[in-house]
C-alpha positions as CSV (number, residue, x, y, z in Angstrom):
1,M,-19.6,-1.6,-4.4
2,P,-15.8,-1.6,-4.8
3,S,-14.5,-1.7,-8.4
4,A,-14.2,-5.1,-10.1
5,P,-10.9,-6.6,-11.3
6,P,-10.3,-7.3,-15.0
7,P,-11.6,-10.6,-16.3
8,G,-8.2,-12.1,-17.1
9,D,-7.5,-15.7,-18.1
10,P,-8.5,-18.8,-16.2
11,A,-6.4,-19.7,-13.2
12,P,-5.3,-23.3,-12.7
13,P,-7.1,-25.0,-9.8
14,D,-3.8,-26.0,-8.2
15,G,-2.4,-22.4,-8.6
16,A,0.6,-23.8,-10.6
17,L,2.9,-21.2,-12.2
18,P,5.0,-21.4,-15.4
19,E,8.6,-22.5,-14.9
20,S,9.7,-19.2,-16.4
21,A,7.9,-17.3,-13.6
22,L,9.4,-19.5,-10.9
23,K,12.9,-19.0,-12.3
24,A,12.5,-15.2,-12.1
25,L,11.0,-15.3,-8.6
26,G,12.8,-12.9,-6.2
27,R,15.1,-11.1,-8.6
28,N,13.8,-7.8,-7.4
29,G,12.8,-8.9,-3.9
30,F,9.9,-11.0,-2.6
31,G,7.2,-10.0,-0.2
32,V,3.9,-11.3,1.2
33,Y,0.8,-9.2,1.4
34,V,-2.0,-10.4,3.8
35,H,-5.4,-8.8,3.1
36,V,-7.7,-8.8,6.1
37,P,-11.1,-7.8,4.5
38,Y,-13.0,-7.0,7.7
39,C,-14.0,-3.7,9.3
40,A,-16.2,-2.7,12.2
41,H,-17.6,0.0,10.0
42,R,-17.2,0.8,6.3
43,C,-16.1,4.4,5.8
44,G,-18.1,6.5,3.3
45,Y,-15.1,7.1,1.0
46,C,-13.8,3.4,1.0
47,D,-13.6,1.6,-2.3
48,F,-11.6,-1.4,-1.0
49,N,-12.7,-5.0,-0.9
50,T,-13.9,-4.8,2.7
51,Y,-16.9,-6.1,4.7
52,V,-18.5,-5.3,8.0
53,D,-18.0,-8.3,10.2
54,D,-21.5,-8.5,11.7
55,T,-21.7,-12.3,11.6
56,G,-18.4,-13.2,13.3
57,A,-16.9,-14.5,10.1
58,A,-13.6,-12.9,10.9
59,A,-13.1,-15.5,13.6
60,S,-12.2,-18.1,11.0
61,Y,-10.1,-15.8,8.7
62,A,-6.8,-16.9,10.1
63,D,-7.3,-20.5,9.2
64,A,-8.1,-19.6,5.6
65,A,-5.1,-17.3,5.4
66,I,-2.8,-20.0,6.7
67,A,-4.2,-22.5,4.2
68,E,-3.3,-20.1,1.4
69,I,0.2,-19.5,2.8
70,R,0.7,-23.3,2.7
71,L,-0.6,-23.3,-0.9
72,A,1.9,-20.6,-1.7
73,A,4.8,-22.8,-0.3
74,R,3.7,-25.7,-2.5
75,V,3.3,-23.6,-5.7
76,L,6.6,-21.7,-5.2
77,T,8.5,-24.9,-4.3
78,E,11.6,-23.2,-3.1
79,P,10.6,-19.5,-2.4
80,P,13.3,-17.1,-1.3
81,P,12.7,-15.9,2.3
82,A,10.3,-12.9,2.3
83,D,12.0,-9.5,2.6
84,T,8.8,-7.9,3.7
85,V,5.3,-8.8,5.0
86,F,2.4,-6.4,5.0
87,F,-1.0,-6.9,6.6
88,G,-3.5,-4.5,5.0
89,G,-7.2,-4.2,4.8
90,G,-9.8,-3.6,5.9
91,T,-8.7,-3.5,9.5
92,P,-6.1,-6.1,10.3
93,T,-6.1,-5.1,14.0
94,L,-9.8,-6.0,14.2
95,L,-8.5,-9.6,14.5
96,P,-7.1,-10.7,17.9
97,P,-3.3,-10.3,18.1
98,A,-3.1,-14.1,18.5
99,D,-4.7,-14.6,15.1
100,L,-2.3,-12.1,13.4
101,A,0.6,-13.9,15.2
102,R,-0.5,-17.3,13.9
103,I,-0.6,-15.9,10.3
104,L,2.8,-14.4,10.6
105,A,4.2,-17.6,12.1
106,A,2.8,-19.5,9.1
107,V,4.7,-17.1,6.8
108,R,7.8,-17.7,8.7
109,D,7.4,-21.5,8.9
110,E,6.2,-22.1,5.3
111,L,7.9,-19.4,3.2
112,G,10.6,-18.1,5.5
113,L,11.6,-14.6,6.6
114,R,14.9,-13.0,5.8
115,P,16.8,-11.7,8.8
116,G,15.7,-8.1,9.5
117,A,12.6,-8.5,7.4
118,E,10.1,-5.7,7.6
119,V,6.7,-6.8,9.0
120,T,4.0,-4.2,8.9
121,T,0.4,-4.1,10.0
122,E,-2.0,-1.3,9.1
123,A,-4.2,-0.3,12.1
124,N,-7.1,1.9,12.8
125,P,-6.4,3.9,16.0
126,E,-9.6,2.8,17.7
127,T,-8.6,-0.9,17.6
128,L,-5.3,-0.4,19.4
129,T,-4.4,-0.4,23.1
130,P,-1.0,-0.6,24.8
131,E,-1.6,-4.3,25.4
132,V,-2.4,-5.1,21.7
133,L,0.7,-3.2,20.5
134,H,2.8,-5.2,23.0
135,D,1.4,-8.5,21.8
136,L,2.0,-7.5,18.1
137,R,5.6,-6.5,18.8
138,A,6.2,-9.8,20.7
139,A,4.8,-11.7,17.7
140,G,7.4,-10.3,15.4
141,F,5.7,-7.2,13.9
142,T,8.3,-4.5,13.3
143,R,6.2,-1.6,11.8
144,I,2.8,0.0,12.4
145,S,1.0,2.1,9.9
146,L,-1.8,4.1,11.5
147,G,-4.8,5.4,9.6
148,M,-5.0,8.8,11.2
149,Q,-6.5,10.6,8.1
150,S,-7.1,13.9,9.9
151,A,-6.8,15.6,13.3
152,V,-9.9,17.7,12.8
153,P,-13.2,16.4,14.1
154,H,-15.5,17.6,11.3
155,V,-13.1,16.2,8.7
156,L,-13.1,12.8,10.4
157,T,-16.9,13.0,10.5
158,T,-17.1,13.6,6.8
159,L,-14.8,10.6,6.2
160,E,-16.9,8.6,8.7
161,R,-13.8,7.8,10.8
162,R,-14.8,6.9,14.3
163,H,-11.6,7.6,16.3
164,T,-11.1,10.8,18.3
165,P,-8.6,13.4,16.9
166,G,-5.9,12.7,19.5
167,R,-6.2,8.9,19.4
168,A,-3.5,8.4,16.7
169,A,-0.9,10.4,18.6
170,D,-1.7,8.3,21.7
171,C,-1.1,5.1,19.6
172,V,2.3,6.4,18.5
173,T,3.3,6.8,22.1
174,W,2.0,3.4,23.0
175,A,3.8,1.8,19.9
176,R,7.1,3.3,21.0
177,A,6.6,2.0,24.5
178,A,5.9,-1.5,23.0
179,G,9.2,-1.4,21.2
180,F,8.2,-0.3,17.6
181,E,10.9,1.7,16.0
182,R,9.1,2.1,12.6
183,I,5.8,4.0,12.8
184,S,3.8,5.6,10.0
185,L,0.9,8.1,10.2
186,D,-1.3,8.2,7.1
187,L,-3.3,11.3,6.1
188,I,-5.9,12.2,3.5
189,Y,-6.2,15.7,2.1
190,G,-8.8,17.5,0.1
191,T,-11.9,16.2,2.0
192,P,-15.0,18.3,1.2
193,G,-15.3,21.0,3.9
194,E,-11.6,20.8,4.9
195,S,-10.0,24.3,5.1
196,D,-6.3,25.2,4.7
197,D,-6.1,25.7,8.4
198,D,-7.7,22.3,9.0
199,W,-5.0,20.7,6.8
200,R,-2.2,22.6,8.6
201,A,-3.7,21.5,12.0
202,S,-3.5,17.8,10.8
203,L,0.1,18.2,9.7
204,D,1.0,20.0,13.0
205,A,-0.5,17.1,14.9
206,V,1.6,14.6,12.9
207,L,4.8,16.6,13.5
208,D,4.0,16.8,17.2
209,A,3.6,13.0,17.3
210,D,7.0,12.7,15.4
211,P,6.6,9.4,13.5
212,G,9.4,8.2,11.3
213,H,7.2,8.0,8.2
214,V,4.2,10.0,6.9
215,S,1.9,9.2,4.0
216,A,-0.4,11.8,2.5
217,Y,-3.0,10.9,-0.2
218,A,-5.4,13.0,-2.1
219,L,-9.0,12.0,-1.5
220,T,-10.6,10.3,-4.5
221,V,-14.4,10.2,-4.6
222,E,-15.0,6.7,-6.0
223,P,-18.3,5.7,-7.7
224,G,-20.3,3.3,-5.6
225,T,-19.2,4.9,-2.3
226,R,-21.5,6.7,0.1
227,L,-19.4,9.8,-0.4
228,H,-20.0,9.7,-4.1
229,A,-23.7,9.1,-3.6
230,S,-23.8,12.2,-1.4
231,G,-22.7,14.3,-4.4
232,A,-19.4,15.2,-2.9
233,T,-16.6,16.5,-5.2
234,V,-13.0,17.4,-4.8
235,D,-11.1,20.4,-6.2
236,G,-7.9,19.4,-7.9
237,D,-6.3,22.9,-7.5
238,V,-7.0,22.8,-3.8
239,Q,-5.5,19.3,-3.5
240,A,-2.4,20.5,-5.3
241,S,-2.0,23.3,-2.9
242,R,-2.5,21.0,0.1
243,Y,0.2,18.7,-1.3
244,E,2.7,21.6,-1.6
245,T,1.9,22.6,2.0
246,A,2.6,19.1,3.2
247,D,5.8,18.9,1.2
248,D,7.0,22.2,2.6
249,L,6.2,21.5,6.3
250,L,7.5,17.9,6.2
251,S,10.7,18.9,4.4
252,R,11.4,21.7,7.0
253,A,10.8,19.1,9.7
254,G,13.4,16.8,8.3
255,Y,11.3,14.4,6.3
256,G,12.4,13.6,2.7
257,W,10.0,12.5,0.0
258,Y,10.9,9.2,-1.5
259,E,7.7,8.4,-3.4
260,I,5.1,10.9,-4.5
261,S,2.8,10.4,-1.5
262,N,5.4,9.3,1.1
263,W,8.0,11.0,3.3
264,A,10.5,9.4,5.7
265,R,13.0,10.8,8.2
266,T,15.7,8.3,7.2
267,G,16.2,5.5,4.6
268,A,15.5,3.0,7.3
269,D,12.1,4.6,7.9
270,R,10.9,4.0,4.3
271,C,8.2,1.4,3.7
272,R,10.3,-1.4,2.1
273,H,7.2,-3.4,1.2
274,N,5.8,-0.6,-0.9
275,E,9.2,0.0,-2.5
276,L,9.1,-3.6,-3.6
277,Y,5.9,-2.9,-5.5
278,W,7.3,0.3,-7.1
279,R,10.5,-1.6,-8.1
280,D,8.9,-4.5,-10.0
281,G,9.3,-7.0,-7.2
282,D,7.4,-10.2,-6.6
283,W,4.8,-10.9,-3.9
284,W,2.1,-13.3,-3.0
285,G,-1.2,-11.7,-1.9
286,V,-3.1,-13.7,0.7
287,G,-6.8,-13.3,1.3
288,P,-10.1,-12.4,-0.5
289,G,-9.5,-10.1,-3.5
290,A,-5.7,-10.0,-2.9
291,H,-3.5,-9.5,-6.0
292,S,-0.1,-11.3,-6.5
293,H,2.8,-11.0,-9.0
294,V,5.5,-13.6,-9.6
295,G,7.9,-13.4,-12.5
296,G,5.6,-11.6,-14.9
297,V,2.4,-13.5,-13.9
298,R,-0.2,-11.6,-12.1
299,W,-3.3,-13.0,-10.5
300,W,-6.1,-12.0,-8.2
301,N,-8.2,-13.9,-5.7
302,V,-12.0,-14.3,-5.5
303,R,-13.4,-11.3,-3.6
304,L,-15.9,-12.8,-1.2
305,P,-14.4,-14.2,2.0
306,R,-16.7,-17.3,2.0
307,E,-15.7,-18.2,-1.6
308,H,-12.0,-17.7,-0.7
309,A,-12.3,-20.0,2.4
310,A,-14.4,-22.6,0.5
311,A,-11.8,-22.9,-2.3
312,L,-9.0,-23.5,0.1
313,A,-11.0,-26.0,2.2
314,A,-11.6,-27.9,-1.1
315,G,-7.9,-27.9,-1.8
316,R,-8.1,-25.4,-4.7
317,S,-6.4,-22.1,-5.3
318,P,-8.6,-19.2,-4.5
319,A,-7.4,-17.3,-7.6
320,Q,-10.2,-16.0,-9.7
321,A,-8.2,-15.2,-12.8
322,R,-4.7,-14.3,-14.0
323,E,-2.7,-12.7,-16.8
324,T,0.8,-13.2,-18.1
325,L,2.5,-9.8,-18.8
326,D,4.3,-9.4,-22.1
327,D,7.7,-7.5,-22.2
328,E,6.1,-4.3,-23.4
329,T,3.5,-4.2,-20.6
330,R,6.2,-4.8,-18.1
331,R,8.3,-2.0,-19.5
332,V,5.3,0.4,-19.4
333,E,4.6,-0.6,-15.8
334,R,8.2,-0.2,-14.7
335,V,8.2,3.4,-16.0
336,L,4.8,4.1,-14.5
337,L,5.8,3.0,-11.1
338,G,9.5,3.8,-11.1
339,I,9.1,7.4,-12.0
340,R,7.1,7.9,-8.7
341,L,10.3,7.4,-6.7
342,A,12.7,10.2,-5.7
343,G,15.5,8.3,-7.3
344,G,13.6,8.2,-10.6
345,H,13.8,5.7,-13.4
346,P,16.4,5.0,-16.1
347,V,15.9,6.8,-19.4
348,A,17.0,3.6,-21.1
349,D,13.5,2.1,-20.4
350,L,12.0,4.6,-22.9
351,D,11.7,4.0,-26.6
352,G,10.4,5.7,-29.7
353,A,9.7,9.3,-29.0
354,G,10.1,8.9,-25.2
355,P,13.6,10.3,-24.9
356,A,12.7,13.4,-26.9
357,Q,9.6,13.9,-24.8
358,A,11.8,13.6,-21.7
359,D,13.9,16.5,-22.9
360,A,10.7,18.5,-23.6
361,L,9.4,17.7,-20.1
362,A,12.6,18.9,-18.5
363,D,12.4,22.2,-20.4
364,E,8.9,22.6,-19.1
365,G,10.1,22.1,-15.5
366,L,8.4,18.7,-15.0
367,L,11.6,16.6,-15.0
368,D,14.9,17.4,-13.3
369,K,17.3,18.5,-16.0
370,S,20.5,17.6,-14.2
371,A,19.3,14.1,-13.3
372,L,18.2,13.6,-16.9
373,H,21.4,14.8,-18.5
374,D,24.0,13.8,-15.9
375,R,22.6,10.5,-14.6
376,Q,20.2,9.5,-17.4
377,R,17.4,9.3,-14.9
378,L,13.8,10.4,-15.1
379,V,13.3,12.3,-11.9
380,L,10.1,14.4,-11.2
381,T,10.3,17.9,-10.0
382,R,7.8,18.9,-7.4
383,R,5.6,20.4,-10.2
384,G,6.1,17.1,-12.0
385,R,4.9,15.1,-9.0
386,L,1.6,17.0,-9.2
387,L,1.3,16.1,-12.9
388,A,2.8,12.7,-12.7
389,D,0.1,10.9,-14.7
390,A,0.4,13.5,-17.5
391,V,4.2,13.1,-17.5
392,V,3.9,9.3,-17.9
393,I,1.4,9.6,-20.8
394,R,3.9,11.7,-22.7
395,L,6.9,9.5,-21.9
396,L,5.0,6.4,-23.2
397,P,3.4,7.6,-26.5
């Protein structure tokens, strides 16, 4: 089973937010996340809040999502137009394009979309066809994020991914033909049984496909997954080496890292929705298990799709619980997330022994000395990226 959220405080049935949160809404951007919790098959490494749709429940998902979007419009009263919309999962493209289009239209009609808004959907390669991509682009989607994971058959088998190795590259070609200018390929490294040559083959396949954006994540074997039950383990040293290989090859090919696990050809190719998370923005999370944040108030929805739909049908918020973040928690989270970015984070957000620790970390080669002294920014070196969690622990004693 996926990990459970914290208990939190009771959430009001109508979803109402404090006036202070509403006044702060949108200061660092506003986005909408739509969690589609259904998959045709649950992969063995997956710890997300997802469900195999073997009863046809996904057919009614769009109606529940639209009901929550209307709730969001009532609660936020005068929300700023959304800068970004991101459909994640699960497998959003398991739904018919017409359902995704209806949900996006509800965001546009009820909350508003800023001109030039980024609208992303994640997609598993096996769910896409040229026709589906054409329909998504016509509906207003501007960006596709493809879960490629690997180009090597035995690695895909270990991960329980069902697409063929070349399918993701085909999807990139189809997406371009459909008019998508923003395309991402997502990889996983460090899978048990993956060799150095396997990882290079996956990177070469990505470079041949030539997307504007690449994400690469180290595999985590989460308790409760089939991969964990199999006794699988990962090697941290091997994963560090794979990260360095990715950074080398992608950099030579013209991609620049802008967040620890993400590279883009240009600033326009970056995922603006994820940048909103890393820069302490606000977002409303739609769907079962989705998390939201507005003006220092964070809440999370009930996890089961039937409970989510039932709450909305009864006119109630589907929020399970929430918490109000104090100033210190917000400061800690700003440092924790901001330091992941290539532009770094202001030293001024540190207190106590933090600045002295920053100097020590720079001497150890984990923070960029010139950025620290010349621009008063906490910027990770590549070695620092590999040890980012340890760096943050020392900066926030």
